[in-house]
C-alpha positions as CSV (number, residue, x, y, z in Angstrom):
1,M,-11.4,-58.3,-140.9
2,A,-13.4,-61.5,-140.6
3,T,-16.4,-60.5,-138.4
4,E,-20.1,-61.2,-138.3
5,W,-20.8,-57.8,-139.8
6,N,-22.5,-57.9,-143.2
7,S,-23.7,-61.4,-142.6
8,G,-20.1,-62.6,-142.0
9,A,-18.9,-61.7,-145.5
10,G,-15.3,-61.2,-144.3
11,H,-15.1,-64.9,-143.3
12,N,-14.7,-66.0,-146.9
13,I,-11.8,-63.6,-147.7
14,P,-8.6,-65.5,-147.4
15,W,-6.5,-62.4,-146.4
16,A,-9.0,-61.2,-143.8
17,M,-7.5,-60.9,-140.3
18,T,-9.2,-62.1,-137.1
19,P,-10.8,-59.5,-134.9
20,Q,-8.3,-60.6,-132.2
21,D,-5.3,-59.9,-134.4
22,V,-6.6,-56.5,-135.4
23,A,-7.3,-55.6,-131.7
24,S,-3.8,-56.8,-130.7
25,A,-2.1,-54.8,-133.5
26,S,-4.1,-51.7,-132.6
27,L,-3.1,-51.9,-129.0
28,A,0.6,-52.5,-130.0
29,G,0.5,-49.6,-132.4
30,L,-0.9,-47.4,-129.7
31,R,1.9,-48.4,-127.4
32,L,4.4,-47.6,-130.2
33,G,2.9,-44.2,-130.7
34,E,1.7,-44.9,-134.2
35,T,-1.0,-42.6,-135.5
36,V,-1.8,-44.8,-138.5
37,R,-2.0,-48.5,-138.1
38,A,-2.0,-51.1,-140.9
39,P,-1.8,-54.4,-139.1
40,G,-0.9,-56.5,-142.2
41,L,1.6,-54.1,-143.7
42,E,5.1,-55.6,-143.2
43,H,8.5,-54.1,-144.1
44,L,6.9,-51.0,-145.7
45,D,7.6,-48.4,-143.1
46,S,8.3,-45.9,-145.8
47,A,4.9,-46.4,-147.3
48,L,3.3,-45.7,-143.9
49,D,5.5,-42.6,-143.5
50,A,4.4,-41.4,-147.0
51,L,0.7,-42.0,-146.1
52,L,1.0,-40.0,-142.9
53,T,2.8,-37.2,-144.7
54,A,0.1,-37.1,-147.4
55,E,-2.7,-37.2,-144.8
56,T,-1.1,-34.3,-142.8
57,A,-0.8,-32.2,-146.0
58,V,-4.4,-32.8,-146.9
59,V,-5.7,-32.0,-143.5
60,A,-3.5,-29.0,-143.0
61,G,-3.9,-27.6,-146.5
62,G,-7.5,-28.7,-147.0
63,N,-9.0,-26.6,-144.3
64,Q,-9.7,-23.4,-146.1
65,P,-12.7,-21.1,-145.8
66,T,-13.4,-21.1,-149.5
67,L,-14.2,-23.7,-152.2
68,A,-11.3,-25.1,-154.2
69,A,-11.1,-23.6,-157.7
70,R,-12.0,-26.9,-159.3
71,Y,-15.4,-26.7,-157.6
72,T,-16.1,-23.1,-158.8
73,D,-15.4,-23.8,-162.5
74,P,-18.8,-23.6,-164.3
75,R,-17.8,-26.5,-166.5
76,A,-17.5,-28.9,-163.5
């Protein structure tokens, strides 16, 4: 997004959206009931569905009271 943050670095990126477009897309997505919004993603609903499915699996399966085995291996 092209903003003044970081000394306006986003203004020089040709694919950066305006803050107004991002805000408009966010509000439209909220009205549509979307939980994940990617304002520039067009005709890739299946990609968003896959992202949401993966995110749900990570959150649901990742909340365990013990460390994952890959972090308990002494070689790690």
